[in-house]
PAROKOL-632511 format. One record per residue (C-alpha): residue number from 1; residue in three letters; x, y, z. Coordinates in Angstrom, 2 decimals, padded with zeros to 5 digits. Layout:
% residues N
+-----+------+---------+---------+---------+
|  nr | rest |       u |       v |       w |
+-----+------+---------+---------+---------+
| NUM |  ALA |       X |       Y |       Z |
...
+-----+------+---------+---------+---------+
END
This chain:
% residues 301
+-----+------+---------+---------+---------+
|  nr | rest |       u |       v |       w |
+-----+------+---------+---------+---------+
|   1 |  MET |  220.26 |  116.95 |  065.50 |
|   2 |  ALA |  216.89 |  115.77 |  066.88 |
|   3 |  LEU |  215.84 |  117.16 |  070.23 |
|   4 |  SER |  216.08 |  114.61 |  073.04 |
|   5 |  LEU |  213.27 |  115.51 |  075.42 |
|   6 |  ASN |  213.54 |  114.51 |  079.07 |
|   7 |  TYR |  209.95 |  113.79 |  080.08 |
|   8 |  HIS |  210.72 |  113.94 |  083.78 |
|   9 |  HIS |  212.00 |  117.46 |  083.26 |
|  10 |  LEU |  208.97 |  118.25 |  081.11 |
|  11 |  TYR |  206.69 |  117.13 |  083.93 |
|  12 |  TYR |  208.60 |  119.28 |  086.42 |
|  13 |  PHE |  208.15 |  122.25 |  084.08 |
|  14 |  PHE |  204.45 |  121.45 |  083.79 |
|  15 |  ALA |  204.03 |  121.35 |  087.57 |
|  16 |  VAL |  205.77 |  124.72 |  088.02 |
|  17 |  ALA |  203.79 |  126.29 |  085.16 |
|  18 |  LYS |  200.49 |  125.13 |  086.68 |
|  19 |  SER |  201.27 |  126.41 |  090.18 |
|  20 |  GLY |  203.22 |  129.51 |  089.17 |
|  21 |  SER |  205.64 |  128.82 |  091.99 |
|  22 |  ILE |  208.69 |  126.60 |  092.40 |
|  23 |  ALA |  208.03 |  126.27 |  096.13 |
|  24 |  LYS |  204.45 |  125.09 |  095.67 |
|  25 |  ALA |  205.34 |  122.75 |  092.82 |
|  26 |  ALA |  208.23 |  121.32 |  094.83 |
|  27 |  ASP |  205.85 |  120.60 |  097.71 |
|  28 |  ASP |  203.40 |  118.87 |  095.33 |
|  29 |  LEU |  206.23 |  116.79 |  093.84 |
|  30 |  SER |  207.84 |  115.98 |  097.22 |
|  31 |  LEU |  211.08 |  117.68 |  096.15 |
|  32 |  THR |  213.08 |  120.48 |  097.70 |
|  33 |  PRO |  212.83 |  123.86 |  095.91 |
|  34 |  PRO |  216.61 |  123.92 |  095.12 |
|  35 |  THR |  216.38 |  120.46 |  093.55 |
|  36 |  LEU |  213.37 |  121.42 |  091.43 |
|  37 |  SER |  214.98 |  124.71 |  090.42 |
|  38 |  SER |  218.13 |  122.84 |  089.32 |
|  39 |  GLN |  216.11 |  120.34 |  087.29 |
|  40 |  LEU |  214.21 |  123.18 |  085.63 |
|  41 |  LYS |  217.45 |  124.94 |  084.66 |
|  42 |  GLN |  218.79 |  121.70 |  083.18 |
|  43 |  PHE |  215.64 |  121.34 |  081.11 |
|  44 |  GLN |  215.86 |  124.88 |  079.73 |
|  45 |  ARG |  219.54 |  124.41 |  078.90 |
|  46 |  SER |  218.80 |  121.15 |  077.07 |
|  47 |  ILE |  216.13 |  122.75 |  074.86 |
|  48 |  LYS |  218.08 |  126.03 |  074.56 |
|  49 |  THR |  214.91 |  127.96 |  075.39 |
|  50 |  SER |  213.88 |  130.19 |  078.28 |
|  51 |  LEU |  210.45 |  129.11 |  079.51 |
|  52 |  PHE |  209.92 |  131.47 |  082.45 |
|  53 |  GLU |  210.49 |  135.09 |  083.37 |
|  54 |  ARG |  209.92 |  136.90 |  086.63 |
|  55 |  ASP |  207.24 |  139.58 |  086.75 |
|  56 |  GLY |  207.65 |  140.78 |  090.32 |
|  57 |  THR |  204.99 |  138.50 |  091.82 |
|  58 |  GLY |  206.32 |  135.15 |  090.69 |
|  59 |  LEU |  207.12 |  133.18 |  087.59 |
|  60 |  LYS |  205.48 |  134.00 |  084.28 |
|  61 |  LEU |  205.59 |  131.88 |  081.14 |
|  62 |  THR |  207.42 |  133.28 |  078.15 |
|  63 |  ALA |  205.89 |  132.97 |  074.68 |
|  64 |  GLU |  207.87 |  129.77 |  074.17 |
|  65 |  GLY |  206.87 |  128.61 |  077.62 |
|  66 |  ARG |  203.18 |  128.99 |  076.74 |
|  67 |  VAL |  203.67 |  126.75 |  073.71 |
|  68 |  PHE |  205.45 |  124.11 |  075.80 |
|  69 |  PHE |  202.73 |  124.33 |  078.46 |
|  70 |  LYS |  199.95 |  123.83 |  075.91 |
|  71 |  TYR |  201.50 |  120.65 |  074.57 |
|  72 |  ALA |  202.60 |  119.38 |  077.99 |
|  73 |  ARG |  199.09 |  119.77 |  079.38 |
|  74 |  GLN |  197.61 |  117.80 |  076.49 |
|  75 |  MET |  200.29 |  115.11 |  076.73 |
|  76 |  PHE |  199.91 |  114.47 |  080.44 |
|  77 |  ALA |  196.12 |  114.75 |  080.34 |
|  78 |  LEU |  196.06 |  112.20 |  077.53 |
|  79 |  GLY |  198.29 |  109.92 |  079.61 |
|  80 |  ASP |  195.90 |  110.21 |  082.56 |
|  81 |  GLN |  192.96 |  109.50 |  080.28 |
|  82 |  LEU |  194.64 |  106.42 |  078.82 |
|  83 |  GLU |  195.54 |  105.19 |  082.31 |
|  84 |  ASP |  191.91 |  105.56 |  083.41 |
|  85 |  ARG |  190.68 |  103.74 |  080.29 |
|  86 |  VAL |  193.06 |  100.82 |  080.83 |
|  87 |  ARG |  192.23 |  100.64 |  084.54 |
|  88 |  ASP |  188.50 |  100.55 |  083.76 |
|  89 |  GLN |  189.02 |  097.81 |  081.18 |
|  90 |  ILE |  191.09 |  095.65 |  083.55 |
|  91 |  SER |  188.72 |  096.10 |  086.48 |
|  92 |  GLY |  185.57 |  095.77 |  084.39 |
|  93 |  ALA |  184.38 |  099.21 |  085.46 |
|  94 |  HIS |  181.56 |  100.83 |  083.51 |
|  95 |  PRO |  182.42 |  103.53 |  080.97 |
|  96 |  GLY |  182.26 |  107.06 |  082.34 |
|  97 |  ILE |  181.63 |  110.58 |  081.10 |
|  98 |  GLN |  182.29 |  113.88 |  082.88 |
|  99 |  ILE |  180.05 |  116.84 |  082.01 |
| 100 |  GLY |  180.49 |  120.44 |  083.11 |
| 101 |  VAL |  177.35 |  122.44 |  083.83 |
| 102 |  PRO |  177.78 |  126.22 |  084.21 |
| 103 |  HIS |  175.80 |  127.93 |  086.96 |
| 104 |  GLY |  172.31 |  128.86 |  085.77 |
| 105 |  THR |  171.97 |  126.14 |  083.15 |
| 106 |  PRO |  168.33 |  124.99 |  083.31 |
| 107 |  ALA |  167.92 |  121.72 |  085.18 |
| 108 |  ALA |  165.58 |  120.51 |  082.43 |
| 109 |  TYR |  168.41 |  120.67 |  079.89 |
| 110 |  THR |  170.78 |  118.74 |  082.17 |
| 111 |  THR |  168.14 |  116.13 |  083.02 |
| 112 |  ALA |  167.35 |  115.55 |  079.36 |
| 113 |  LEU |  171.03 |  115.06 |  078.49 |
| 114 |  VAL |  171.73 |  112.63 |  081.34 |
| 115 |  ASN |  168.54 |  110.70 |  080.62 |
| 116 |  HIS |  169.54 |  110.39 |  076.98 |
| 117 |  ILE |  172.99 |  109.03 |  077.86 |
| 118 |  LEU |  171.63 |  106.51 |  080.38 |
| 119 |  LYS |  168.96 |  105.27 |  077.99 |
| 120 |  ARG |  171.57 |  104.57 |  075.32 |
| 121 |  HIS |  174.25 |  103.29 |  077.74 |
| 122 |  GLU |  172.54 |  101.80 |  080.76 |
| 123 |  ASN |  175.81 |  100.98 |  082.54 |
| 124 |  ALA |  177.39 |  104.39 |  082.02 |
| 125 |  ARG |  178.84 |  106.40 |  084.91 |
| 126 |  VAL |  177.75 |  110.03 |  084.47 |
| 127 |  GLU |  179.50 |  112.66 |  086.58 |
| 128 |  LEU |  178.25 |  116.25 |  086.63 |
| 129 |  GLU |  180.28 |  119.22 |  087.83 |
| 130 |  GLU |  178.55 |  122.55 |  088.31 |
| 131 |  GLY |  180.50 |  125.80 |  088.47 |
| 132 |  ALA |  181.24 |  129.11 |  086.82 |
| 133 |  LEU |  182.22 |  128.66 |  083.18 |
| 134 |  ASP |  185.71 |  130.09 |  083.74 |
| 135 |  ARG |  186.26 |  127.59 |  086.57 |
| 136 |  LEU |  185.26 |  124.69 |  084.34 |
| 137 |  GLY |  187.71 |  125.79 |  081.64 |
| 138 |  PRO |  190.91 |  124.34 |  083.17 |
| 139 |  LYS |  189.22 |  120.98 |  083.60 |
| 140 |  MET |  188.26 |  120.98 |  079.95 |
| 141 |  GLY |  191.86 |  121.83 |  079.06 |
| 142 |  ASP |  193.18 |  119.00 |  081.27 |
| 143 |  LEU |  190.68 |  116.56 |  079.72 |
| 144 |  ARG |  188.96 |  116.12 |  083.08 |
| 145 |  LEU |  185.69 |  117.19 |  081.44 |
| 146 |  ASP |  184.44 |  115.56 |  078.26 |
| 147 |  LEU |  181.64 |  118.02 |  077.54 |
| 148 |  VAL |  180.24 |  121.32 |  078.78 |
| 149 |  LEU |  176.48 |  121.93 |  078.51 |
| 150 |  THR |  176.08 |  125.65 |  077.94 |
| 151 |  THR |  173.60 |  128.27 |  076.73 |
| 152 |  GLU |  176.32 |  130.32 |  075.04 |
| 153 |  ARG |  178.77 |  129.47 |  072.31 |
| 154 |  VAL |  182.24 |  128.85 |  073.78 |
| 155 |  ARG |  185.22 |  129.67 |  071.57 |
| 156 |  LYS |  187.97 |  129.00 |  074.08 |
| 157 |  LEU |  188.22 |  127.71 |  077.65 |
| 158 |  ASP |  191.41 |  128.36 |  079.59 |
| 159 |  GLY |  193.30 |  128.86 |  076.35 |
| 160 |  VAL |  191.94 |  125.68 |  074.77 |
| 161 |  PHE |  189.88 |  126.01 |  071.60 |
| 162 |  CYS |  186.45 |  124.41 |  071.74 |
| 163 |  GLU |  184.01 |  123.03 |  069.22 |
| 164 |  ASN |  180.30 |  123.74 |  069.74 |
| 165 |  THR |  177.49 |  121.41 |  068.72 |
| 166 |  LEU |  174.07 |  123.06 |  068.61 |
| 167 |  ILE |  171.62 |  120.84 |  070.47 |
| 168 |  GLY |  168.69 |  123.20 |  070.93 |
| 169 |  ASP |  167.05 |  126.43 |  069.78 |
| 170 |  VAL |  164.41 |  127.07 |  072.40 |
| 171 |  PRO |  161.83 |  129.89 |  072.46 |
| 172 |  ILE |  161.43 |  132.02 |  075.58 |
| 173 |  VAL |  157.85 |  132.26 |  076.89 |
| 174 |  PHE |  155.87 |  133.85 |  079.69 |
| 175 |  ALA |  154.12 |  131.33 |  081.94 |
| 176 |  ALA |  151.65 |  131.81 |  084.79 |
| 177 |  ARG |  148.99 |  129.97 |  086.77 |
| 178 |  PRO |  145.56 |  129.84 |  085.11 |
| 179 |  VAL |  143.03 |  132.35 |  086.43 |
| 180 |  ASN |  139.48 |  131.31 |  085.53 |
| 181 |  GLY |  141.04 |  129.13 |  082.85 |
| 182 |  ASN |  142.66 |  132.04 |  081.02 |
| 183 |  GLY |  145.97 |  132.62 |  082.78 |
| 184 |  TYR |  146.62 |  136.36 |  082.91 |
| 185 |  GLY |  144.56 |  136.74 |  079.76 |
| 186 |  GLN |  145.47 |  136.38 |  076.12 |
| 187 |  PHE |  148.04 |  139.16 |  076.20 |
| 188 |  ILE |  150.44 |  140.69 |  078.72 |
| 189 |  LYS |  149.33 |  143.76 |  080.61 |
| 190 |  THR |  152.85 |  144.96 |  081.17 |
| 191 |  LYS |  152.02 |  147.71 |  083.67 |
| 192 |  LYS |  150.03 |  145.33 |  085.87 |
| 193 |  THR |  151.94 |  142.07 |  085.64 |
| 194 |  ARG |  154.76 |  141.03 |  087.94 |
| 195 |  PHE |  157.50 |  139.28 |  085.95 |
| 196 |  ILE |  159.63 |  136.62 |  087.61 |
| 197 |  LEU |  163.03 |  136.70 |  085.97 |
| 198 |  PRO |  165.84 |  134.14 |  086.49 |
| 199 |  THR |  169.08 |  136.09 |  086.72 |
| 200 |  ASN |  171.71 |  133.63 |  085.52 |
| 201 |  PRO |  174.10 |  135.69 |  083.35 |
| 202 |  SER |  173.70 |  134.80 |  079.69 |
| 203 |  PRO |  172.94 |  136.45 |  076.36 |
| 204 |  THR |  169.34 |  135.29 |  076.86 |
| 205 |  PHE |  169.04 |  137.05 |  080.22 |
| 206 |  ASP |  170.40 |  140.26 |  078.73 |
| 207 |  ALA |  167.89 |  140.11 |  075.87 |
| 208 |  ILE |  164.98 |  139.52 |  078.26 |
| 209 |  ALA |  166.06 |  142.31 |  080.60 |
| 210 |  ASN |  166.28 |  144.71 |  077.65 |
| 211 |  PHE |  162.80 |  143.67 |  076.51 |
| 212 |  LEU |  161.27 |  144.28 |  079.94 |
| 213 |  ASN |  162.95 |  147.68 |  080.12 |
| 214 |  ARG |  161.43 |  148.64 |  076.79 |
| 215 |  VAL |  157.87 |  147.68 |  077.74 |
| 216 |  GLU |  158.10 |  149.49 |  081.10 |
| 217 |  CYS |  156.69 |  146.61 |  083.12 |
| 218 |  ARG |  155.40 |  147.28 |  086.62 |
| 219 |  GLU |  157.61 |  144.99 |  088.64 |
| 220 |  VAL |  160.39 |  142.45 |  088.17 |
| 221 |  CYS |  161.13 |  139.79 |  090.79 |
| 222 |  GLU |  164.61 |  138.36 |  090.26 |
| 223 |  VAL |  165.29 |  134.76 |  091.33 |
| 224 |  PRO |  168.37 |  132.51 |  090.99 |
| 225 |  ASN |  167.01 |  129.94 |  088.50 |
| 226 |  ARG |  164.12 |  128.90 |  086.31 |
| 227 |  ASP |  162.84 |  126.18 |  088.63 |
| 228 |  ILE |  162.15 |  128.81 |  091.30 |
| 229 |  ALA |  160.58 |  131.12 |  088.72 |
| 230 |  LEU |  158.20 |  128.38 |  087.57 |
| 231 |  ALA |  157.34 |  127.37 |  091.14 |
| 232 |  LEU |  156.45 |  130.97 |  092.04 |
| 233 |  ALA |  154.40 |  131.34 |  088.87 |
| 234 |  GLN |  152.48 |  128.19 |  089.77 |
| 235 |  LYS |  151.63 |  129.79 |  093.11 |
| 236 |  GLY |  150.17 |  132.79 |  091.31 |
| 237 |  GLN |  152.98 |  135.24 |  092.10 |
| 238 |  GLY |  153.40 |  136.47 |  088.54 |
| 239 |  ALA |  154.55 |  135.51 |  085.08 |
| 240 |  ALA |  157.76 |  133.47 |  084.87 |
| 241 |  VAL |  160.05 |  134.31 |  081.96 |
| 242 |  VAL |  161.44 |  130.89 |  081.02 |
| 243 |  ASP |  162.43 |  128.71 |  078.11 |
| 244 |  TYR |  159.70 |  126.55 |  076.63 |
| 245 |  PHE |  161.61 |  123.33 |  077.26 |
| 246 |  SER |  161.75 |  123.93 |  081.04 |
| 247 |  PHE |  158.12 |  125.09 |  081.01 |
| 248 |  ASN |  156.99 |  121.92 |  079.27 |
| 249 |  ALA |  159.10 |  119.66 |  081.52 |
| 250 |  PHE |  157.86 |  121.36 |  084.72 |
| 251 |  ARG |  154.14 |  121.46 |  083.93 |
| 252 |  PRO |  152.32 |  119.59 |  086.76 |
| 253 |  ARG |  148.84 |  118.02 |  086.84 |
| 254 |  ARG |  146.20 |  119.53 |  084.58 |
| 255 |  SER |  144.36 |  121.18 |  087.48 |
| 256 |  HIS |  147.52 |  123.05 |  088.44 |
| 257 |  ARG |  149.12 |  123.51 |  085.04 |
| 258 |  LEU |  151.12 |  126.52 |  083.94 |
| 259 |  VAL |  150.06 |  128.22 |  080.75 |
| 260 |  SER |  151.95 |  130.23 |  078.20 |
| 261 |  ILE |  150.26 |  133.64 |  078.08 |
| 262 |  ASP |  152.10 |  135.34 |  075.24 |
| 263 |  LYS |  154.47 |  134.59 |  072.39 |
| 264 |  HIS |  156.57 |  137.62 |  073.26 |
| 265 |  PRO |  159.40 |  138.40 |  073.70 |
| 266 |  PRO |  160.57 |  137.08 |  070.31 |
| 267 |  ILE |  163.69 |  135.65 |  071.95 |
| 268 |  ARG |  165.19 |  132.19 |  071.52 |
| 269 |  GLU |  167.88 |  130.49 |  073.55 |
| 270 |  THR |  170.57 |  128.47 |  071.81 |
| 271 |  VAL |  171.97 |  125.47 |  073.69 |
| 272 |  PHE |  175.33 |  123.84 |  072.96 |
| 273 |  LEU |  177.53 |  120.94 |  073.91 |
| 274 |  ALA |  181.09 |  122.26 |  073.92 |
| 275 |  ASN |  184.05 |  119.91 |  073.67 |
| 276 |  SER |  187.78 |  120.15 |  073.17 |
| 277 |  PRO |  189.05 |  117.97 |  070.29 |
| 278 |  ARG |  191.50 |  115.36 |  071.51 |
| 279 |  LYS |  193.54 |  112.45 |  070.25 |
| 280 |  LEU |  191.64 |  109.87 |  072.30 |
| 281 |  ASN |  187.94 |  110.67 |  072.26 |
| 282 |  ASN |  185.48 |  109.41 |  074.85 |
| 283 |  PRO |  182.97 |  107.18 |  072.99 |
| 284 |  LEU |  180.12 |  108.31 |  075.28 |
| 285 |  ALA |  180.88 |  111.95 |  074.51 |
| 286 |  ASP |  181.07 |  111.27 |  070.77 |
| 287 |  ASP |  177.72 |  109.50 |  070.90 |
| 288 |  ALA |  176.07 |  112.36 |  072.83 |
| 289 |  LEU |  177.42 |  114.92 |  070.35 |
| 290 |  ASN |  176.05 |  112.94 |  067.42 |
| 291 |  SER |  172.69 |  111.85 |  068.83 |
| 292 |  PHE |  171.42 |  114.24 |  071.51 |
| 293 |  ARG |  169.11 |  117.14 |  070.67 |
| 294 |  LEU |  166.54 |  118.96 |  072.81 |
| 295 |  ARG |  163.18 |  117.94 |  071.37 |
| 296 |  LEU |  160.40 |  120.51 |  071.57 |
| 297 |  PRO |  156.64 |  119.99 |  071.06 |
| 298 |  ALA |  155.69 |  120.83 |  067.48 |
| 299 |  ALA |  153.78 |  123.95 |  068.58 |
| 300 |  ALA |  156.98 |  125.49 |  069.99 |
| 301 |  ASN |  159.12 |  125.16 |  066.85 |
+-----+------+---------+---------+---------+
END
């Protein structure tokens, strides 16, 4: 006999699974906890499967419950996405795209991506959400984010498998203000130079930190992001360790330009657009995945 699925009950299960609490889910659904608990029991009886177990601190999904939750999340997220698409079509609203940007992602990368989208789709609505990668994961799983711009390959976000499209392979360079037209010289004097290091956690940061430890540099000044590193380097406070794309995008007027002073460390930063495959793809996201790449000057390749 085919399983007759009650979608109201499935949604109640989904709400409880998301919140981890019948009381909280009942409040969100404007139901009483006894009513929601009764509906949940009916659902489990109808599918002859136990979806929750108690672990001392609340409700925990069983193995079967995790399978149901995975499909329920995709189903209801797809419904929300379809509703938004129909609403936009009826109201004549412009097409939109939501992009997650993990903390520490260079602003130059984000600017290039948004500029590319707006040039190809002048009426597009682009929404950016910045946050820790693990905080962006649930929104990718719920289809509230179409893409995540990231400097590390993402295999899974909040239990949802992701595909990664390589959009850039960018060399890391040292950059500093010219001194008598020569920067800090043609090579790095590691025991005399102050290095300005952006500290956003990433494989690239780890590789740079290991390099600086090996060369026993005199001093490292740690700053939150690459824009600050480049600004301090322009003021003559040391050599910024940055990606060549940000360096090239930041470079101001010729009289105040930053210069690359060494080709070391031999480190490159890979940049990806991560997405979660779905039944109803966002055309703007598909276009960005197929057409956007970080373009570097020929000398940097």
